[in-house]
CHARMM internal coordinates of N, CA and C (Angstrom, degrees):
IC EDIT
DIST 1 N 1 CA 1.4401
DIST 1 CA 1 C 1.5248
ANGL 1 N 1 CA 1 C 111.40
DIST 1 C 2 N 1.3220
ANGL 1 CA 1 C 2 N 116.88
DIHE 1 N 1 CA 1 C 2 N -35.26
DIST 2 N 2 CA 1.4569
ANGL 1 C 2 N 2 CA 120.03
DIHE 1 CA 1 C 2 N 2 CA 179.70
DIST 2 CA 2 C 1.5171
ANGL 2 N 2 CA 2 C 111.24
DIHE 1 C 2 N 2 CA 2 C -66.16
DIST 2 C 3 N 1.3342
ANGL 2 CA 2 C 3 N 117.23
DIHE 2 N 2 CA 2 C 3 N -36.28
DIST 3 N 3 CA 1.4592
ANGL 2 C 3 N 3 CA 119.72
DIHE 2 CA 2 C 3 N 3 CA -179.67
DIST 3 CA 3 C 1.5231
ANGL 3 N 3 CA 3 C 111.22
DIHE 2 C 3 N 3 CA 3 C -67.42
DIST 3 C 4 N 1.3468
ANGL 3 CA 3 C 4 N 117.22
DIHE 3 N 3 CA 3 C 4 N -30.80
DIST 4 N 4 CA 1.4611
ANGL 3 C 4 N 4 CA 119.59
DIHE 3 CA 3 C 4 N 4 CA 176.85
DIST 4 CA 4 C 1.5228
ANGL 4 N 4 CA 4 C 110.26
DIHE 3 C 4 N 4 CA 4 C -63.71
DIST 4 C 5 N 1.3158
ANGL 4 CA 4 C 5 N 116.64
DIHE 4 N 4 CA 4 C 5 N -43.48
DIST 5 N 5 CA 1.4604
ANGL 4 C 5 N 5 CA 120.47
DIHE 4 CA 4 C 5 N 5 CA 178.71
DIST 5 CA 5 C 1.5285
ANGL 5 N 5 CA 5 C 110.09
DIHE 4 C 5 N 5 CA 5 C -67.74
DIST 5 C 6 N 1.3131
ANGL 5 CA 5 C 6 N 116.65
DIHE 5 N 5 CA 5 C 6 N -35.08
DIST 6 N 6 CA 1.4551
ANGL 5 C 6 N 6 CA 120.28
DIHE 5 CA 5 C 6 N 6 CA 179.92
DIST 6 CA 6 C 1.5247
ANGL 6 N 6 CA 6 C 110.59
DIHE 5 C 6 N 6 CA 6 C -64.34
DIST 6 C 7 N 1.3150
ANGL 6 CA 6 C 7 N 117.04
DIHE 6 N 6 CA 6 C 7 N -40.86
DIST 7 N 7 CA 1.4629
ANGL 6 C 7 N 7 CA 120.79
DIHE 6 CA 6 C 7 N 7 CA 178.88
DIST 7 CA 7 C 1.5295
ANGL 7 N 7 CA 7 C 110.02
DIHE 6 C 7 N 7 CA 7 C -64.96
DIST 7 C 8 N 1.3234
ANGL 7 CA 7 C 8 N 116.89
DIHE 7 N 7 CA 7 C 8 N -41.23
DIST 8 N 8 CA 1.4614
ANGL 7 C 8 N 8 CA 119.79
DIHE 7 CA 7 C 8 N 8 CA 178.27
DIST 8 CA 8 C 1.5202
ANGL 8 N 8 CA 8 C 111.49
DIHE 7 C 8 N 8 CA 8 C -62.88
DIST 8 C 9 N 1.3271
ANGL 8 CA 8 C 9 N 117.03
DIHE 8 N 8 CA 8 C 9 N -41.11
DIST 9 N 9 CA 1.4532
ANGL 8 C 9 N 9 CA 120.06
DIHE 8 CA 8 C 9 N 9 CA 178.54
DIST 9 CA 9 C 1.5284
ANGL 9 N 9 CA 9 C 111.42
DIHE 8 C 9 N 9 CA 9 C -67.32
DIST 9 C 10 N 1.3392
ANGL 9 CA 9 C 10 N 117.32
DIHE 9 N 9 CA 9 C 10 N -35.77
DIST 10 N 10 CA 1.4583
ANGL 9 C 10 N 10 CA 120.34
DIHE 9 CA 9 C 10 N 10 CA 176.50
DIST 10 CA 10 C 1.5221
ANGL 10 N 10 CA 10 C 110.76
DIHE 9 C 10 N 10 CA 10 C -63.13
DIST 10 C 11 N 1.3260
ANGL 10 CA 10 C 11 N 116.52
DIHE 10 N 10 CA 10 C 11 N -45.42
DIST 11 N 11 CA 1.4630
ANGL 10 C 11 N 11 CA 120.57
DIHE 10 CA 10 C 11 N 11 CA -179.68
DIST 11 CA 11 C 1.5276
ANGL 11 N 11 CA 11 C 110.28
DIHE 10 C 11 N 11 CA 11 C -64.68
DIST 11 C 12 N 1.3324
ANGL 11 CA 11 C 12 N 117.33
DIHE 11 N 11 CA 11 C 12 N -42.34
DIST 12 N 12 CA 1.4618
ANGL 11 C 12 N 12 CA 120.57
DIHE 11 CA 11 C 12 N 12 CA 178.64
DIST 12 CA 12 C 1.5297
ANGL 12 N 12 CA 12 C 110.84
DIHE 11 C 12 N 12 CA 12 C -64.51
DIST 12 C 13 N 1.3152
ANGL 12 CA 12 C 13 N 116.86
DIHE 12 N 12 CA 12 C 13 N -40.64
DIST 13 N 13 CA 1.4655
ANGL 12 C 13 N 13 CA 120.77
DIHE 12 CA 12 C 13 N 13 CA 178.38
DIST 13 CA 13 C 1.5164
ANGL 13 N 13 CA 13 C 112.21
DIHE 12 C 13 N 13 CA 13 C -63.45
DIST 13 C 14 N 1.3156
ANGL 13 CA 13 C 14 N 115.97
DIHE 13 N 13 CA 13 C 14 N -43.03
DIST 14 N 14 CA 1.4656
ANGL 13 C 14 N 14 CA 119.68
DIHE 13 CA 13 C 14 N 14 CA 177.62
DIST 14 CA 14 C 1.5261
ANGL 14 N 14 CA 14 C 109.94
DIHE 13 C 14 N 14 CA 14 C -63.04
DIST 14 C 15 N 1.3220
ANGL 14 CA 14 C 15 N 116.53
DIHE 14 N 14 CA 14 C 15 N -40.80
DIST 15 N 15 CA 1.4600
ANGL 14 C 15 N 15 CA 120.02
DIHE 14 CA 14 C 15 N 15 CA 179.07
DIST 15 CA 15 C 1.5186
ANGL 15 N 15 CA 15 C 112.45
DIHE 14 C 15 N 15 CA 15 C -62.31
DIST 15 C 16 N 1.3128
ANGL 15 CA 15 C 16 N 116.87
DIHE 15 N 15 CA 15 C 16 N -42.63
DIST 16 N 16 CA 1.4699
ANGL 15 C 16 N 16 CA 120.68
DIHE 15 CA 15 C 16 N 16 CA 179.80
DIST 16 CA 16 C 1.5195
ANGL 16 N 16 CA 16 C 110.83
DIHE 15 C 16 N 16 CA 16 C -65.84
DIST 16 C 17 N 1.3258
ANGL 16 CA 16 C 17 N 116.69
DIHE 16 N 16 CA 16 C 17 N -43.93
DIST 17 N 17 CA 1.4665
ANGL 16 C 17 N 17 CA 120.46
DIHE 16 CA 16 C 17 N 17 CA -179.90
DIST 17 CA 17 C 1.5257
ANGL 17 N 17 CA 17 C 110.93
DIHE 16 C 17 N 17 CA 17 C -63.84
DIST 17 C 18 N 1.3214
ANGL 17 CA 17 C 18 N 116.54
DIHE 17 N 17 CA 17 C 18 N -43.92
DIST 18 N 18 CA 1.4639
ANGL 17 C 18 N 18 CA 120.28
DIHE 17 CA 17 C 18 N 18 CA 180.00
DIST 18 CA 18 C 1.5263
ANGL 18 N 18 CA 18 C 110.48
DIHE 17 C 18 N 18 CA 18 C -65.06
DIST 18 C 19 N 1.3269
ANGL 18 CA 18 C 19 N 116.94
DIHE 18 N 18 CA 18 C 19 N -38.74
DIST 19 N 19 CA 1.4660
ANGL 18 C 19 N 19 CA 119.67
DIHE 18 CA 18 C 19 N 19 CA 178.62
DIST 19 CA 19 C 1.5324
ANGL 19 N 19 CA 19 C 110.86
DIHE 18 C 19 N 19 CA 19 C -63.91
DIST 19 C 20 N 1.3231
ANGL 19 CA 19 C 20 N 117.18
DIHE 19 N 19 CA 19 C 20 N -40.84
DIST 20 N 20 CA 1.4653
ANGL 19 C 20 N 20 CA 120.25
DIHE 19 CA 19 C 20 N 20 CA 177.77
DIST 20 CA 20 C 1.5255
ANGL 20 N 20 CA 20 C 111.35
DIHE 19 C 20 N 20 CA 20 C -64.61
DIST 20 C 21 N 1.3264
ANGL 20 CA 20 C 21 N 116.22
DIHE 20 N 20 CA 20 C 21 N -45.34
DIST 21 N 21 CA 1.4676
ANGL 20 C 21 N 21 CA 120.09
DIHE 20 CA 20 C 21 N 21 CA 179.26
DIST 21 CA 21 C 1.5242
ANGL 21 N 21 CA 21 C 110.31
DIHE 20 C 21 N 21 CA 21 C -61.89
DIST 21 C 22 N 1.3274
ANGL 21 CA 21 C 22 N 116.17
DIHE 21 N 21 CA 21 C 22 N -43.12
DIST 22 N 22 CA 1.4614
ANGL 21 C 22 N 22 CA 120.58
DIHE 21 CA 21 C 22 N 22 CA 179.71
DIST 22 CA 22 C 1.5280
ANGL 22 N 22 CA 22 C 111.23
DIHE 21 C 22 N 22 CA 22 C -61.29
DIST 22 C 23 N 1.3215
ANGL 22 CA 22 C 23 N 116.77
DIHE 22 N 22 CA 22 C 23 N -44.74
DIST 23 N 23 CA 1.4659
ANGL 22 C 23 N 23 CA 120.84
DIHE 22 CA 22 C 23 N 23 CA -179.55
DIST 23 CA 23 C 1.5233
ANGL 23 N 23 CA 23 C 111.33
DIHE 22 C 23 N 23 CA 23 C -63.97
DIST 23 C 24 N 1.3188
ANGL 23 CA 23 C 24 N 116.48
DIHE 23 N 23 CA 23 C 24 N -44.40
DIST 24 N 24 CA 1.4677
ANGL 23 C 24 N 24 CA 120.12
DIHE 23 CA 23 C 24 N 24 CA -179.12
DIST 24 CA 24 C 1.5217
ANGL 24 N 24 CA 24 C 110.67
DIHE 23 C 24 N 24 CA 24 C -63.86
DIST 24 C 25 N 1.3317
ANGL 24 CA 24 C 25 N 116.91
DIHE 24 N 24 CA 24 C 25 N -46.34
DIST 25 N 25 CA 1.4584
ANGL 24 C 25 N 25 CA 119.45
DIHE 24 CA 24 C 25 N 25 CA -179.19
DIST 25 CA 25 C 1.5221
ANGL 25 N 25 CA 25 C 112.10
DIHE 24 C 25 N 25 CA 25 C -66.51
DIST 25 C 26 N 1.3222
ANGL 25 CA 25 C 26 N 117.05
DIHE 25 N 25 CA 25 C 26 N -35.64
DIST 26 N 26 CA 1.4671
ANGL 25 C 26 N 26 CA 119.96
DIHE 25 CA 25 C 26 N 26 CA 179.38
DIST 26 CA 26 C 1.5245
ANGL 26 N 26 CA 26 C 110.89
DIHE 25 C 26 N 26 CA 26 C -67.33
DIST 26 C 27 N 1.3300
ANGL 26 CA 26 C 27 N 117.57
DIHE 26 N 26 CA 26 C 27 N -38.42
DIST 27 N 27 CA 1.4594
ANGL 26 C 27 N 27 CA 120.63
DIHE 26 CA 26 C 27 N 27 CA 178.03
DIST 27 CA 27 C 1.5246
ANGL 27 N 27 CA 27 C 111.74
DIHE 26 C 27 N 27 CA 27 C -68.93
DIST 27 C 28 N 1.3313
ANGL 27 CA 27 C 28 N 116.56
DIHE 27 N 27 CA 27 C 28 N -26.77
DIST 28 N 28 CA 1.4584
ANGL 27 C 28 N 28 CA 120.55
DIHE 27 CA 27 C 28 N 28 CA 177.12
DIST 28 CA 28 C 1.5284
ANGL 28 N 28 CA 28 C 111.57
DIHE 27 C 28 N 28 CA 28 C -79.84
DIST 28 C 29 N 1.3242
ANGL 28 CA 28 C 29 N 116.79
DIHE 28 N 28 CA 28 C 29 N -7.46
DIST 29 N 29 CA 1.4539
ANGL 28 C 29 N 29 CA 119.94
DIHE 28 CA 28 C 29 N 29 CA 179.56
DIST 29 CA 29 C 1.5122
ANGL 29 N 29 CA 29 C 114.18
DIHE 28 C 29 N 29 CA 29 C 90.48
DIST 29 C 30 N 1.2943
ANGL 29 CA 29 C 30 N 117.20
DIHE 29 N 29 CA 29 C 30 N 11.24
DIST 30 N 30 CA 1.4686
ANGL 29 C 30 N 30 CA 121.46
DIHE 29 CA 29 C 30 N 30 CA -179.38
DIST 30 CA 30 C 1.5245
ANGL 30 N 30 CA 30 C 109.24
DIHE 29 C 30 N 30 CA 30 C -105.82
DIST 30 C 31 N 1.3321
ANGL 30 CA 30 C 31 N 115.13
DIHE 30 N 30 CA 30 C 31 N 68.31
DIST 31 N 31 CA 1.4621
ANGL 30 C 31 N 31 CA 120.64
DIHE 30 CA 30 C 31 N 31 CA -174.52
DIST 31 CA 31 C 1.5220
ANGL 31 N 31 CA 31 C 112.60
DIHE 30 C 31 N 31 CA 31 C -68.34
DIST 31 C 32 N 1.3425
ANGL 31 CA 31 C 32 N 117.37
DIHE 31 N 31 CA 31 C 32 N -34.05
DIST 32 N 32 CA 1.4688
ANGL 31 C 32 N 32 CA 119.98
DIHE 31 CA 31 C 32 N 32 CA -179.90
DIST 32 CA 32 C 1.5245
ANGL 32 N 32 CA 32 C 110.87
DIHE 31 C 32 N 32 CA 32 C -65.54
DIST 32 C 33 N 1.3235
ANGL 32 CA 32 C 33 N 116.30
DIHE 32 N 32 CA 32 C 33 N -42.03
DIST 33 N 33 CA 1.4673
ANGL 32 C 33 N 33 CA 119.92
DIHE 32 CA 32 C 33 N 33 CA 178.89
DIST 33 CA 33 C 1.5180
ANGL 33 N 33 CA 33 C 109.97
DIHE 32 C 33 N 33 CA 33 C -68.75
DIST 33 C 34 N 1.3349
ANGL 33 CA 33 C 34 N 117.52
DIHE 33 N 33 CA 33 C 34 N -34.84
DIST 34 N 34 CA 1.4662
ANGL 33 C 34 N 34 CA 121.64
DIHE 33 CA 33 C 34 N 34 CA 177.82
DIST 34 CA 34 C 1.5248
ANGL 34 N 34 CA 34 C 110.25
DIHE 33 C 34 N 34 CA 34 C -63.11
DIST 34 C 35 N 1.3190
ANGL 34 CA 34 C 35 N 116.96
DIHE 34 N 34 CA 34 C 35 N -42.81
DIST 35 N 35 CA 1.4652
ANGL 34 C 35 N 35 CA 120.07
DIHE 34 CA 34 C 35 N 35 CA 177.62
DIST 35 CA 35 C 1.5229
ANGL 35 N 35 CA 35 C 111.10
DIHE 34 C 35 N 35 CA 35 C -65.70
DIST 35 C 36 N 1.3321
ANGL 35 CA 35 C 36 N 116.72
DIHE 35 N 35 CA 35 C 36 N -37.79
DIST 36 N 36 CA 1.4625
ANGL 35 C 36 N 36 CA 121.17
DIHE 35 CA 35 C 36 N 36 CA 178.10
DIST 36 CA 36 C 1.5340
ANGL 36 N 36 CA 36 C 110.36
DIHE 35 C 36 N 36 CA 36 C -64.58
DIST 36 C 37 N 1.3291
ANGL 36 CA 36 C 37 N 117.47
DIHE 36 N 36 CA 36 C 37 N -40.82
DIST 37 N 37 CA 1.4678
ANGL 36 C 37 N 37 CA 121.43
DIHE 36 CA 36 C 37 N 37 CA 178.24
DIST 37 CA 37 C 1.5244
ANGL 37 N 37 CA 37 C 110.48
DIHE 36 C 37 N 37 CA 37 C -64.26
DIST 37 C 38 N 1.3262
ANGL 37 CA 37 C 38 N 116.65
DIHE 37 N 37 CA 37 C 38 N -39.85
DIST 38 N 38 CA 1.4614
ANGL 37 C 38 N 38 CA 120.65
DIHE 37 CA 37 C 38 N 38 CA 177.75
DIST 38 CA 38 C 1.5236
ANGL 38 N 38 CA 38 C 110.76
DIHE 37 C 38 N 38 CA 38 C -64.45
DIST 38 C 39 N 1.3221
ANGL 38 CA 38 C 39 N 116.43
DIHE 38 N 38 CA 38 C 39 N -41.39
DIST 39 N 39 CA 1.4637
ANGL 38 C 39 N 39 CA 120.88
DIHE 38 CA 38 C 39 N 39 CA 178.35
DIST 39 CA 39 C 1.5253
ANGL 39 N 39 CA 39 C 111.07
DIHE 38 C 39 N 39 CA 39 C -62.80
DIST 39 C 40 N 1.3073
ANGL 39 CA 39 C 40 N 117.43
DIHE 39 N 39 CA 39 C 40 N -41.71
DIST 40 N 40 CA 1.4686
ANGL 39 C 40 N 40 CA 121.25
DIHE 39 CA 39 C 40 N 40 CA 178.57
DIST 40 CA 40 C 1.5314
ANGL 40 N 40 CA 40 C 110.08
DIHE 39 C 40 N 40 CA 40 C -64.22
DIST 40 C 41 N 1.3296
ANGL 40 CA 40 C 41 N 117.48
DIHE 40 N 40 CA 40 C 41 N -42.31
DIST 41 N 41 CA 1.4687
ANGL 40 C 41 N 41 CA 120.56
DIHE 40 CA 40 C 41 N 41 CA 176.79
DIST 41 CA 41 C 1.5135
ANGL 41 N 41 CA 41 C 111.62
DIHE 40 C 41 N 41 CA 41 C -61.13
DIST 41 C 42 N 1.3322
ANGL 41 CA 41 C 42 N 116.66
DIHE 41 N 41 CA 41 C 42 N -41.43
DIST 42 N 42 CA 1.4623
ANGL 41 C 42 N 42 CA 120.70
DIHE 41 CA 41 C 42 N 42 CA 177.72
DIST 42 CA 42 C 1.5293
ANGL 42 N 42 CA 42 C 111.18
DIHE 41 C 42 N 42 CA 42 C -62.92
DIST 42 C 43 N 1.3175
ANGL 42 CA 42 C 43 N 117.05
DIHE 42 N 42 CA 42 C 43 N -41.09
DIST 43 N 43 CA 1.4689
ANGL 42 C 43 N 43 CA 120.69
DIHE 42 CA 42 C 43 N 43 CA 179.64
DIST 43 CA 43 C 1.5235
ANGL 43 N 43 CA 43 C 110.69
DIHE 42 C 43 N 43 CA 43 C -65.48
DIST 43 C 44 N 1.3214
ANGL 43 CA 43 C 44 N 117.88
DIHE 43 N 43 CA 43 C 44 N -39.44
DIST 44 N 44 CA 1.4649
ANGL 43 C 44 N 44 CA 121.16
DIHE 43 CA 43 C 44 N 44 CA 178.66
DIST 44 CA 44 C 1.5215
ANGL 44 N 44 CA 44 C 110.24
DIHE 43 C 44 N 44 CA 44 C -62.75
DIST 44 C 45 N 1.3352
ANGL 44 CA 44 C 45 N 116.66
DIHE 44 N 44 CA 44 C 45 N -45.68
DIST 45 N 45 CA 1.4688
ANGL 44 C 45 N 45 CA 120.36
DIHE 44 CA 44 C 45 N 45 CA 178.83
DIST 45 CA 45 C 1.5236
ANGL 45 N 45 CA 45 C 110.27
DIHE 44 C 45 N 45 CA 45 C -64.41
DIST 45 C 46 N 1.3285
ANGL 45 CA 45 C 46 N 117.06
DIHE 45 N 45 CA 45 C 46 N -39.07
DIST 46 N 46 CA 1.4616
ANGL 45 C 46 N 46 CA 120.77
DIHE 45 CA 45 C 46 N 46 CA 178.54
DIST 46 CA 46 C 1.5242
ANGL 46 N 46 CA 46 C 111.53
DIHE 45 C 46 N 46 CA 46 C -61.68
DIST 46 C 47 N 1.3269
ANGL 46 CA 46 C 47 N 117.21
DIHE 46 N 46 CA 46 C 47 N -39.84
DIST 47 N 47 CA 1.4684
ANGL 46 C 47 N 47 CA 120.94
DIHE 46 CA 46 C 47 N 47 CA 177.59
DIST 47 CA 47 C 1.5263
ANGL 47 N 47 CA 47 C 110.49
DIHE 46 C 47 N 47 CA 47 C -64.50
DIST 47 C 48 N 1.3256
ANGL 47 CA 47 C 48 N 117.53
DIHE 47 N 47 CA 47 C 48 N -41.15
DIST 48 N 48 CA 1.4708
ANGL 47 C 48 N 48 CA 121.00
DIHE 47 CA 47 C 48 N 48 CA 178.18
DIST 48 CA 48 C 1.5244
ANGL 48 N 48 CA 48 C 110.24
DIHE 47 C 48 N 48 CA 48 C -61.58
DIST 48 C 49 N 1.3302
ANGL 48 CA 48 C 49 N 116.87
DIHE 48 N 48 CA 48 C 49 N -44.43
DIST 49 N 49 CA 1.4652
ANGL 48 C 49 N 49 CA 120.85
DIHE 48 CA 48 C 49 N 49 CA -179.18
DIST 49 CA 49 C 1.5232
ANGL 49 N 49 CA 49 C 110.98
DIHE 48 C 49 N 49 CA 49 C -66.52
DIST 49 C 50 N 1.3323
ANGL 49 CA 49 C 50 N 117.59
DIHE 49 N 49 CA 49 C 50 N -40.56
DIST 50 N 50 CA 1.4647
ANGL 49 C 50 N 50 CA 120.78
DIHE 49 CA 49 C 50 N 50 CA 179.85
DIST 50 CA 50 C 1.5274
ANGL 50 N 50 CA 50 C 110.16
DIHE 49 C 50 N 50 CA 50 C -64.68
DIST 50 C 51 N 1.3296
ANGL 50 CA 50 C 51 N 117.27
DIHE 50 N 50 CA 50 C 51 N -39.08
DIST 51 N 51 CA 1.4723
ANGL 50 C 51 N 51 CA 119.43
DIHE 50 CA 50 C 51 N 51 CA 176.77
DIST 51 CA 51 C 1.5238
ANGL 51 N 51 CA 51 C 111.16
DIHE 50 C 51 N 51 CA 51 C -63.50
DIST 51 C 52 N 1.3156
ANGL 51 CA 51 C 52 N 117.16
DIHE 51 N 51 CA 51 C 52 N -40.05
DIST 52 N 52 CA 1.4674
ANGL 51 C 52 N 52 CA 120.72
DIHE 51 CA 51 C 52 N 52 CA 177.07
DIST 52 CA 52 C 1.5169
ANGL 52 N 52 CA 52 C 111.86
DIHE 51 C 52 N 52 CA 52 C -64.12
DIST 52 C 53 N 1.3277
ANGL 52 CA 52 C 53 N 117.10
DIHE 52 N 52 CA 52 C 53 N -41.84
DIST 53 N 53 CA 1.4660
ANGL 52 C 53 N 53 CA 120.54
DIHE 52 CA 52 C 53 N 53 CA 177.61
DIST 53 CA 53 C 1.5247
ANGL 53 N 53 CA 53 C 111.43
DIHE 52 C 53 N 53 CA 53 C -65.64
DIST 53 C 54 N 1.3177
ANGL 53 CA 53 C 54 N 116.23
DIHE 53 N 53 CA 53 C 54 N -36.57
DIST 54 N 54 CA 1.4663
ANGL 53 C 54 N 54 CA 119.94
DIHE 53 CA 53 C 54 N 54 CA 177.53
DIST 54 CA 54 C 1.5337
ANGL 54 N 54 CA 54 C 110.80
DIHE 53 C 54 N 54 CA 54 C -62.02
DIST 54 C 55 N 1.3316
ANGL 54 CA 54 C 55 N 115.74
DIHE 54 N 54 CA 54 C 55 N -44.10
DIST 55 N 55 CA 1.4678
ANGL 54 C 55 N 55 CA 119.49
DIHE 54 CA 54 C 55 N 55 CA 177.15
DIST 55 CA 55 C 1.5267
ANGL 55 N 55 CA 55 C 111.08
DIHE 54 C 55 N 55 CA 55 C -62.09
DIST 55 C 56 N 1.3330
ANGL 55 CA 55 C 56 N 116.21
DIHE 55 N 55 CA 55 C 56 N -41.26
DIST 56 N 56 CA 1.4603
ANGL 55 C 56 N 56 CA 120.29
DIHE 55 CA 55 C 56 N 56 CA 179.01
DIST 56 CA 56 C 1.5263
ANGL 56 N 56 CA 56 C 111.00
DIHE 55 C 56 N 56 CA 56 C -61.66
DIST 56 C 57 N 1.3319
ANGL 56 CA 56 C 57 N 117.44
DIHE 56 N 56 CA 56 C 57 N -46.12
DIST 57 N 57 CA 1.4596
ANGL 56 C 57 N 57 CA 120.00
DIHE 56 CA 56 C 57 N 57 CA -179.57
DIST 57 CA 57 C 1.5275
ANGL 57 N 57 CA 57 C 112.02
DIHE 56 C 57 N 57 CA 57 C -66.24
DIST 57 C 58 N 1.3320
ANGL 57 CA 57 C 58 N 117.21
DIHE 57 N 57 CA 57 C 58 N -34.22
DIST 58 N 58 CA 1.4693
ANGL 57 C 58 N 58 CA 119.42
DIHE 57 CA 57 C 58 N 58 CA 176.31
DIST 58 CA 58 C 1.5252
ANGL 58 N 58 CA 58 C 111.20
DIHE 57 C 58 N 58 CA 58 C -66.22
DIST 58 C 59 N 1.3282
ANGL 58 CA 58 C 59 N 117.60
DIHE 58 N 58 CA 58 C 59 N -37.33
DIST 59 N 59 CA 1.4601
ANGL 58 C 59 N 59 CA 120.37
DIHE 58 CA 58 C 59 N 59 CA 177.01
DIST 59 CA 59 C 1.5189
ANGL 59 N 59 CA 59 C 111.23
DIHE 58 C 59 N 59 CA 59 C -67.86
DIST 59 C 60 N 1.3238
ANGL 59 CA 59 C 60 N 116.55
DIHE 59 N 59 CA 59 C 60 N -41.43
DIST 60 N 60 CA 1.4752
ANGL 59 C 60 N 60 CA 119.59
DIHE 59 CA 59 C 60 N 60 CA 177.14
DIST 60 CA 60 C 1.5265
ANGL 60 N 60 CA 60 C 110.13
DIHE 59 C 60 N 60 CA 60 C -63.62
DIST 60 C 61 N 1.3011
ANGL 60 CA 60 C 61 N 116.69
DIHE 60 N 60 CA 60 C 61 N -40.01
DIST 61 N 61 CA 1.4559
ANGL 60 C 61 N 61 CA 122.24
DIHE 60 CA 60 C 61 N 61 CA 179.02
DIST 61 CA 61 C 1.5347
ANGL 61 N 61 CA 61 C 110.63
DIHE 60 C 61 N 61 CA 61 C -62.12
DIST 61 C 62 N 1.3169
ANGL 61 CA 61 C 62 N 117.10
DIHE 61 N 61 CA 61 C 62 N -41.49
DIST 62 N 62 CA 1.4537
ANGL 61 C 62 N 62 CA 120.28
DIHE 61 CA 61 C 62 N 62 CA -179.63
DIST 62 CA 62 C 1.5336
ANGL 62 N 62 CA 62 C 111.47
DIHE 61 C 62 N 62 CA 62 C -70.21
DIST 62 C 63 N 1.3322
ANGL 62 CA 62 C 63 N 117.30
DIHE 62 N 62 CA 62 C 63 N -29.06
DIST 63 N 63 CA 1.4621
ANGL 62 C 63 N 63 CA 120.20
DIHE 62 CA 62 C 63 N 63 CA 179.22
DIST 63 CA 63 C 1.5348
ANGL 63 N 63 CA 63 C 110.52
DIHE 62 C 63 N 63 CA 63 C -69.10
DIST 63 C 64 N 1.3228
ANGL 63 CA 63 C 64 N 116.08
DIHE 63 N 63 CA 63 C 64 N -41.83
DIST 64 N 64 CA 1.4567
ANGL 63 C 64 N 64 CA 120.20
DIHE 63 CA 63 C 64 N 64 CA -177.69
DIST 64 CA 64 C 1.5190
ANGL 64 N 64 CA 64 C 113.78
DIHE 63 C 64 N 64 CA 64 C -92.16
DIST 64 C 65 N 1.3511
ANGL 64 CA 64 C 65 N 117.09
DIHE 64 N 64 CA 64 C 65 N 4.47
DIST 65 N 65 CA 1.4641
ANGL 64 C 65 N 65 CA 123.62
DIHE 64 CA 64 C 65 N 65 CA 172.64
DIST 65 CA 65 C 1.5216
ANGL 65 N 65 CA 65 C 113.73
DIHE 64 C 65 N 65 CA 65 C 57.23
DIST 65 C 66 N 1.3322
ANGL 65 CA 65 C 66 N 116.30
DIHE 65 N 65 CA 65 C 66 N 48.27
DIST 66 N 66 CA 1.4691
ANGL 65 C 66 N 66 CA 118.63
DIHE 65 CA 65 C 66 N 66 CA 175.71
DIST 66 CA 66 C 1.4875
ANGL 66 N 66 CA 66 C 109.67
DIHE 65 C 66 N 66 CA 66 C -87.05
END
COOR INIT
IC SEED 1 N 1 CA 1 C
IC BUILD
């Protein structure tokens, strides 16, 4: 249960950091780089979620003995 909360805090932390970077870069006039930073943050979160889903499917697989 603690690891579930840890993953949520990691995702929230990444979101906050990416939002700050995006805001700073946009105010500097570098909107293309800001969008690129947001895309990279989204990809990092997507990898975290895919790893969690992989673990979930492996546990389901072990329960049903496939």
